[in-house]
C-alpha positions in Angstrom: 21.3 13.0 -18.4 23.8 10.3 -17.1 25.3 12.9 -14.7 21.8 13.7 -13.4 21.2 9.9 -12.9 24.4 9.6 -11.0 23.5 12.6 -8.7 20.1 11.1 -8.0 21.5 7.7 -7.3 24.2 9.1 -5.1 21.7 11.0 -3.0 19.4 8.0 -2.6 22.0 5.3 -2.0 24.6 7.1 0.0 22.9 10.1 1.6 19.6 8.7 2.7 17.5 11.0 0.4 14.0 10.2 -0.9 14.0 8.7 -4.4 10.7 10.3 -5.2 11.9 13.8 -4.2 15.3 13.6 -5.8 14.0 12.1 -9.1 11.2 14.7 -9.3 13.6 17.5 -8.7 16.0 16.3 -11.3 13.2 15.8 -13.9 11.9 19.3 -13.3 15.1 20.6 -14.8 14.6 18.6 -18.1 12.2 19.9 -20.8 12.0 16.9 -23.1 9.6 14.2 -21.9 11.7 11.4 -23.5 14.7 12.5 -21.6 12.8 12.6 -18.3 11.6 9.1 -19.0 15.1 7.9 -19.8 16.4 9.5 -16.5 13.8 7.7 -14.5 14.4 4.4 -16.3 18.1 4.6 -15.6 17.7 5.4 -11.9 15.1 2.7 -11.4 17.0 0.0 -13.2 20.2 0.8 -11.3 18.4 0.6 -7.9 16.5 -2.6 -8.7 19.7 -4.3 -9.7 22.2 -2.6 -7.4 23.2 -5.9 -5.7 24.4 -7.3 -9.1 26.2 -4.1 -10.0 28.0 -4.0 -6.6 29.0 -7.6 -7.0 30.3 -6.8 -10.5 32.4 -3.8 -9.4 33.8 -5.8 -6.4 34.9 -8.5 -8.8 36.2 -6.3 -11.6 37.9 -3.4 -9.8 41.5 -4.0 -8.5 40.5 -2.2 -5.2 37.1 -1.1 -3.8 35.8 2.4 -4.3 36.1 4.6 -1.3 33.5 6.9 0.4 34.7 9.8 -1.7 33.9 7.9 -4.8 30.2 7.4 -4.0 29.2 9.6 -7.1 31.5 7.5 -9.3 29.9 4.3 -8.0 26.4 5.7 -8.8 27.6 6.7 -12.3 28.9 3.2 -12.9 25.6 1.7 -11.7 23.7 3.9 -14.2 26.1 2.8 -17.0 25.7 -0.9 -16.2 21.9 -0.5 -16.1 21.9 0.9 -19.6 23.8 -2.1 -20.9 22.3 -4.8 -18.7 18.5 -4.3 -18.5 17.7 -1.2 -20.6 19.3 -2.6 -23.8 20.6 0.8 -25.0 23.1 0.8 -27.9 26.4 0.0 -26.3 28.4 2.7 -28.1 26.0 5.4 -27.1 25.7 4.2 -23.5 29.4 4.0 -23.0 30.3 7.3 -24.6 27.6 9.2 -22.9 28.4 7.8 -19.5 32.2 8.6 -19.9 31.2 12.1 -20.9 29.1 12.3 -17.7 32.2 11.5 -15.7 33.7 14.7 -17.1 30.6 16.7 -16.4 30.8 15.5 -12.8 34.4 16.8 -12.6 35.8 13.3 -12.6 37.8 13.5 -15.7 40.6 11.7 -14.0 38.3 8.7 -13.6 36.7 8.8 -17.1 39.2 6.0 -18.2 38.0 3.8 -15.4 34.4 4.3 -16.4 35.2 3.5 -20.0 37.1 0.4 -19.1 34.4 -1.0 -16.8 31.6 -0.4 -19.3 33.6 -1.7 -22.3 34.2 -4.9 -20.3 30.5 -5.1 -19.7 29.9 -5.1 -23.4 32.1 -8.2 -23.7 31.5 -10.2 -20.5 28.5 -11.2 -18.5 28.0 -9.3 -15.3 28.5 -10.9 -11.9 25.2 -11.9 -10.4 24.6 -11.6 -6.7 22.6 -13.9 -4.6 18.9 -13.3 -4.9 18.6 -12.1 -1.4 21.6 -9.7 -1.6 20.6 -6.1 -1.0 17.6 -7.0 1.1 17.7 -6.0 4.8 17.9 -9.0 7.1 14.8 -8.0 9.1 12.7 -7.9 6.0 13.9 -11.3 4.8 13.0 -12.8 8.2 9.5 -11.4 7.8 9.1 -12.8 4.3 10.4 -16.2 5.3 7.9 -16.3 8.1 5.0 -14.9 6.2 5.4 -16.4 2.7 7.9 -19.3 2.9 6.7 -20.9 -0.3 6.6 -17.6 -2.3 9.8 -15.8 -1.3 11.7 -16.5 -4.5 8.8 -15.2 -6.6 8.5 -12.1 -4.4 12.2 -11.3 -4.8 12.1 -11.8 -8.5 9.0 -9.7 -9.0 10.3 -6.9 -6.9 13.2 -6.4 -9.3 11.2 -6.2 -12.5 10.0 -3.0 -14.2 6.2 -3.0 -13.9 3.8 -2.6 -16.8 1.7 0.5 -17.2 -1.8 0.2 -15.9 -4.5 2.6 -17.1 -7.9 3.3 -15.6 -10.4 4.3 -18.3 -13.0 6.9 -17.2 -16.2 5.3 -18.4 -18.1 8.5 -17.8 -16.3 9.9 -20.8 -15.4 6.8 -22.9 -15.2 3.0 -22.7 -12.4 0.5 -22.7 -12.9 -0.7 -26.2 -13.0 2.7 -27.7 -9.9 3.9 -25.7 -8.0 0.7 -26.5 -8.7 1.3 -30.2 -7.2 4.8 -29.9 -4.1 3.5 -28.3 -3.7 0.8 -31.0 -4.1 3.5 -33.7 -1.0 5.1 -32.2 0.9 1.9 -32.4 0.7 0.9 -28.7 0.5 -2.7 -27.7 -2.5 -2.7 -25.3 -4.2 -5.5 -23.4 -7.6 -5.7 -21.9 -7.4 -7.8 -18.7 -10.4 -9.6 -17.2 -10.2 -7.5 -14.1 -10.3 -4.8 -12.9 -13.3 -3.7 -14.9 -12.0 -0.3 -16.0 -8.4 -1.3 -16.7 -6.1 -1.5 -19.7 -2.6 -2.7 -19.6 0.5 -1.4 -21.6 3.4 -3.8 -21.3 5.7 -1.0 -22.5 5.1 2.2 -20.5 4.8 5.5 -22.4 5.0 9.1 -21.2 1.7 10.4 -19.8 1.8 13.1 -22.5 1.5 10.3 -25.1 -1.9 9.1 -23.8 -4.7 10.5 -25.9 -7.2 12.6 -24.0 -5.3 12.4 -20.7 -5.6 16.2 -20.1 -9.3 15.9 -20.8 -9.8 13.2 -18.2 -10.4 10.2 -20.4 -7.8 8.1 -18.6 -5.6 7.9 -15.5 -2.5 5.9 -14.6 -3.2 3.6 -11.7 -2.0 0.0 -11.0 -4.6 -2.7 -11.3 -4.3 -3.6 -7.6 -5.2 -0.1 -6.6 -8.1 -0.1 -9.1 -9.6 -3.1 -7.4 -10.5 -1.1 -4.3 -13.5 0.3 -6.1 -14.7 -3.3 -6.8 -14.8 -3.9 -3.0 -17.6 -1.4 -2.5 -21.3 -1.6 -3.6 -21.7 2.1 -4.4 -25.0 3.9 -4.7 -25.9 7.5 -5.5 -26.3 9.6 -2.3 -24.0 7.5 -0.2 -21.7 9.4 2.2 -18.2 8.2 1.7 -14.9 9.0 3.5 -11.5 8.3 1.9 -9.4 8.7 5.0 -5.9 8.7 3.5 -6.8 10.1 0.1 -3.6 11.5 -1.4 -2.6 11.4 -4.2 -6.3 10.9 -5.1 -6.5 8.0 -7.5 -8.9 6.0 -5.4 -11.2 9.0 -4.6 -11.4 9.7 -8.3 -12.2 6.1 -9.2 -15.0 5.9 -6.7 -16.6 9.0 -8.2 -16.1 7.8 -11.7 -18.0 4.7 -10.7 -20.7 6.6 -9.0 -20.7 10.4 -9.5 -23.7 10.8 -7.1 -21.5 10.0 -4.1 -21.0 12.5 -1.3 -17.2 12.1 -0.8 -14.9 13.6 1.7 -11.3 13.1 0.7 -9.2 13.6 3.8 -5.4 13.5 4.3 -3.1 14.7 7.0 -0.7 16.4 4.4 -2.1 19.6 3.0 0.5 19.7 0.1 -0.4 16.1 -1.0 -4.1 17.0 -0.7 -3.6 19.6 -3.4 -2.7 16.8 -5.8 -6.1 15.2 -5.0 -7.8 18.5 -6.0 -5.8 18.8 -9.2 -6.7 15.2 -10.2 -10.4 15.8 -9.5 -10.3 18.9 -11.5 -8.7 17.2 -14.5 -11.4 14.5 -14.4 -14.3 16.9 -13.9 -15.2 15.3 -10.5 -16.2 16.9 -7.2 -15.4 16.0 -3.6 -14.9 17.8 -0.4 -11.2 17.8 0.5 -10.2 18.1 4.1 -6.8 18.3 6.0 -7.5 15.8 8.8 -5.7 13.3 11.1 -7.6 10.0 10.7 -6.7 9.0 14.2 -8.2 12.2 15.7 -11.8 12.5 14.3 -13.0 14.6 17.2 -11.0 17.5 15.7 -12.8 17.5 12.4 -15.8 15.1 12.1 -19.2 16.6 12.1 -20.8 13.6 13.8 -22.7 12.4 10.7 -22.0 8.7 10.0 -20.5 7.5 6.8 -22.1 4.7 4.7 -18.6 3.7 3.4 -15.1 4.3 4.6 -11.8 3.6 2.8 -8.6 3.2 4.8 -5.8 2.9 2.3 -3.4 2.9 5.3 0.1 4.1 5.6 2.3 1.0 5.4 5.7 -0.5 4.8 5.0 -0.4 1.0 6.7 -3.8 0.6 4.3 -4.7 -2.1 5.5 -2.0 -4.4 9.3 -2.3 -4.2 9.5 -2.5 -8.0 8.1 1.1 -8.0 9.9 2.3 -4.9 13.2 0.4 -4.7 14.7 2.8 -2.2 12.5 1.2 0.5 15.1 -1.5 0.7 17.7 1.1 1.6 15.7 3.3 4.0 13.0 1.2 5.7 13.8 -0.1 9.2 12.2 -2.8 11.3 11.1 -0.3 13.9 9.3 1.7 11.1 7.0 -1.3 10.5 6.1 -1.6 14.2 5.2 2.1 14.3 3.1 1.8 11.1 1.2 -1.2 12.5 0.4 0.7 15.6 -0.8 3.7 13.5 -3.0 1.3 11.4 -4.6 -0.1 14.5 -5.4 3.4 15.8 -6.9 4.4 12.4 -9.2 1.3 12.4 -10.5 2.0 15.9 -11.0 5.7 15.3 -12.7 5.5 11.9 -14.9 2.6 12.8 -16.7 4.8 15.2 -17.7 7.0 12.2 -19.2 4.2 10.2 -23.0 3.9 10.0 -24.7 0.7 11.1 -24.8 -1.5 8.1 -22.0 0.5 6.5 -18.9 -0.9 4.8 -15.2 -0.2 5.7 -12.5 -1.4 3.3 -9.0 -1.6 4.8 -6.2 -1.8 2.2 -2.4 -1.6 2.2 0.4 -2.0 -0.4 2.2 -4.2 2.0 2.9 -7.9 1.9 3.7 -8.2 5.7 1.0 -10.1 7.5 1.5 -8.0 10.7 0.1 -5.0 8.7 -2.6 -7.0 7.0 -4.5 -10.2 8.0 -3.1 -10.2 11.5 -4.1 -6.6 11.8 -7.6 -7.4 10.8 -7.8 -10.5 13.0 -6.8 -8.4 16.0 -9.4 -5.7 15.1 -12.2 -8.3 14.8 -11.3 -9.7 18.2 -11.7 -6.4 19.9 -14.7 -5.1 17.8 -17.8 -7.3 18.3 -19.8 -5.3 15.8 -17.4 -5.8 13.0 -18.1 -8.6 10.5 -15.6 -9.7 7.9 -17.2 -10.0 4.4 -15.7 -12.3 1.8 -13.9 -11.0 -1.3 -13.5 -13.2 -4.4 -10.4 -14.8 -5.7 -9.8 -11.8 -8.1 -8.4 -10.0 -5.0 -5.7 -12.5 -4.4 -4.9 -15.2 -1.9 -7.4 -15.9 0.9 -5.6 -15.3 4.2 -8.6 -16.0 6.4 -8.9 -12.4 7.3 -8.8 -10.7 3.9 -7.2 -11.2 0.5 -3.5 -10.8 -0.4 -2.0 -10.3 -3.8 1.8 -10.8 -4.0 4.0 -8.6 -6.2 3.8 -9.3 -9.9 0.7 -11.6 -9.7 -1.6 -10.8 -12.6 1.0 -8.1 -13.5 -0.1 -6.1 -10.5 1.5 -4.6 -7.4 1.4 -6.4 -4.0 -1.8 -5.4 -2.2 -4.0 -6.4 0.7 -7.8 -6.0 1.0 -10.3 -6.6 3.8 -14.0 -5.6 3.7 -15.8 -5.2 7.0 -19.5 -4.5 7.7 -20.8 -2.9 10.8 -23.6 -5.0 12.3 
């Protein structure tokens, strides 16, 4: 388990690999659900706190680790994470991590691993500056966009998120499902919003959720659930989810109003299969379509949509606590390219919206160039577009949509704008 964590961390931190892909691959080789969860927790904790662990190793080791020791560094991060934030029993964490050094064919360095982790059981770790580990270009954006909130953003992006559940009210209700969770000893909270949400402060394996396989509940952050609240849905409406994968928002719209005529489109055929699997689990029906949202002439039948959702590709800076490898892999030029793509999507999809129809634009970004400034520019070049207000439950009023920052109300960072075609 610790050796697997080290391999994943090494691939992500030192070889530029995708956290999602590497972690999923490693978990696929583990049968026990608790062990899969432990592996994920170790990797996530190590990545969220890697600046502290790097500062600790720099202070404690007589000489810095070299490039050939990248796997050893990753193993030490995993070991420190177990003692620092995961709170595992020290003897078990130390012994298992030392054994992992031997499994990684680093028996000659097992003593070093033991010494570092034993010291961590006796002494406080060295804490890095709050901005350590963040790329300079991103810090500059945050200082410009959210000067009064940057400390809170940095803190929230390092914290393990709670587990948000979306109750399928077609099959049960929140009160009844919350009672089932409490019967199993889970500490569940029922927030004021979103309307279908329950909150578990301590995440559990999906397999532990009663009725998950039968479609009673789904896992989806509260911020993502609020997208359904931005629409006024009615049976018979023709709806396009333009960037549908992995399918949570498509499913939520249909749970709210099964009589919708939904097209769930995505440019990635493999990811679109996840949409289909999710709909099947929930006993919902939608047309799925492999499509490029910027090129509607290649696939649109010319019939206008009453509602369109653009959950746009973005920098994902609002969900760093879930995808901490973004700090390692995202580049400033990526954000400029994403903003240009978002602009093309807005222009192309707007032409497909019926007069009087609603378009909701959303991102999991906190960068204003992808969010309120994107909407302001669109309104300036699109006379028929009217911005409609969203209430304070959606976050801070930016003048051109609502922004929730990471961790606020326990949710991910998210942006929302609702537009009506006059």
